[in-house]
C-alpha positions in Angstrom: 0.0 0.0 0.0 1.5 3.4 -1.0 2.0 6.1 1.6 0.7 9.5 0.6 2.5 12.6 1.7 1.1 16.2 1.5 2.8 19.5 1.8 1.9 23.1 1.1 3.8 26.3 0.2 3.9 29.5 -1.8 7.2 28.4 -3.7 7.9 32.0 -4.8 11.4 32.5 -6.4 11.9 28.7 -6.4 15.3 27.9 -4.7 17.3 24.9 -3.3 15.4 25.2 0.0 12.2 24.4 -1.8 13.8 21.6 -3.7 15.2 20.1 -0.4 11.7 20.3 1.2 10.1 18.5 -1.7 12.9 15.8 -1.9 12.7 15.1 1.9 8.9 15.1 1.8 8.9 12.5 -1.0 11.4 10.4 0.9 8.7 9.9 3.6 6.3 8.2 1.3 5.5 6.9 -2.2 3.3 9.7 -3.6 3.8 13.5 -3.0 1.0 15.9 -3.3 1.7 19.7 -3.1 -0.7 22.5 -2.4 0.4 25.8 -3.9 -0.9 28.9 -2.3 -2.8 31.1 -4.7 -2.0 34.8 -5.2 -5.3 35.7 -3.6 -4.6 33.5 -0.5 -1.1 35.0 -0.2 -2.4 38.5 -0.5 -4.7 37.7 2.5 -1.7 36.6 4.4 0.0 39.9 3.6 2.5 38.2 1.2 3.2 39.6 -2.2 4.6 37.1 -4.7 6.9 37.9 -7.6 6.1 34.8 -9.6 2.4 34.5 -10.4 0.4 31.4 -9.3 0.1 29.7 -12.6 3.9 29.8 -13.1 4.6 28.7 -9.6 2.3 25.8 -10.1 4.1 24.8 -13.4 7.5 25.1 -11.7 6.5 22.8 -8.8 4.6 20.4 -11.0 7.8 19.9 -13.1 9.9 18.8 -10.0 10.6 15.1 -10.3 9.7 14.5 -6.6 6.2 15.9 -7.1 3.4 13.6 -8.2 0.4 16.0 -8.0 -0.4 19.6 -7.3 -3.5 21.7 -6.5 -4.4 25.2 -5.4 -4.4 26.1 -1.8 -6.9 29.0 -1.3 -7.5 29.0 2.5 -6.1 27.9 5.8 -9.2 25.8 6.5 -8.9 23.4 3.6 -6.1 21.3 5.1 -8.5 19.0 6.9 -10.6 18.4 3.8 -7.5 17.9 1.7 -6.1 15.3 4.0 -9.4 13.4 3.9 -9.9 13.8 0.2 -6.4 12.6 -0.7 -6.3 9.9 2.1 -3.0 11.4 3.3 -0.7 9.4 5.6 1.8 12.2 6.3 1.5 15.9 6.4 4.9 17.7 6.0 5.8 21.4 6.5 8.9 23.4 7.4 9.9 23.6 11.0 9.3 27.3 11.1 5.7 26.2 11.5 6.5 23.8 14.4 3.4 23.2 16.5 1.0 25.2 14.3 -0.4 22.1 12.6 -0.4 19.6 15.5 -4.2 19.6 15.4 -3.8 17.5 12.2 -2.3 14.6 14.2 -5.8 13.3 14.7 -5.9 12.7 10.9 -2.4 11.7 9.9 1.3 11.9 10.9 2.6 15.4 11.1 6.3 16.0 10.3 8.1 19.4 10.6 11.2 19.3 8.4 14.2 21.6 9.1 14.7 24.5 6.7 17.7 24.8 4.5 20.0 27.3 6.2 21.0 30.5 4.3 18.2 30.6 1.7 14.6 31.8 1.7 12.3 33.6 -0.7 11.9 36.4 1.8 15.7 36.7 2.0 16.0 36.8 -1.8 13.2 39.4 -2.0 15.2 41.5 0.5 18.3 41.2 -1.5 16.5 42.3 -4.7 15.0 45.3 -3.0 18.4 46.3 -1.5 20.0 45.9 -4.9 17.3 48.0 -6.5 17.7 50.7 -3.9 21.5 50.8 -4.2 21.5 51.0 -7.9 18.4 53.1 -8.7 20.5 56.2 -9.4 22.9 54.3 -11.7 19.8 52.8 -13.5 18.3 56.3 -13.9 21.5 57.7 -15.4 21.9 54.7 -17.7 18.3 55.1 -19.0 19.0 58.8 -19.7 22.1 57.9 -21.7 20.2 55.2 -23.6 17.2 57.5 -24.3 19.6 60.3 -25.5 21.3 57.8 -27.8 18.2 56.4 -29.5 16.3 59.8 -29.7 17.8 60.7 -33.1 16.5 57.4 -34.5 12.9 57.9 -33.4 
C-alpha cells in the first residue's frame, strides 16, 4: 500500500530550499501531493509574490519528486484535503513547528528543518536592497540610452 505525503507552500522564487523540502517530503512516502498557495490567498496573508500562481504551479509540477499539485486557497482546507487525498503524512517546514499539531488526529505530522541560508523572503530583501542601491545608476543609464536612441525615433 502506498504512503501519501502532503505539503503546502507558496514556492515563490523557487530555490534549493524548496527543492530540499520536496525531496525530503517525497522520501517519507510513495506519492507526494503539493498544495500551492494562490495569489489571492497569499495576499490575504500579507504576502506579495513575484512569480504568479500559474507559473509557480508549473514550476513545482515539473519537479521530479512531485506527483500531483493543486491550489491552496485557505487555511481551512487542510483537513478536507487530508481526507480527500487519504494522506498518511503531512509535511511542513519547522518554522511552523506546533502550528499544525491539530492535524495529528488525521495523519502523521512532520516538521522538516529549513535549508539554512536561503529563503524567498531573503531573496526578495536582496532584490530590494540591490534596486535601492542601484536606482540612481539605473536612472543615469536610462537617460544615456534615451539620448542615444532619440535621433533614430
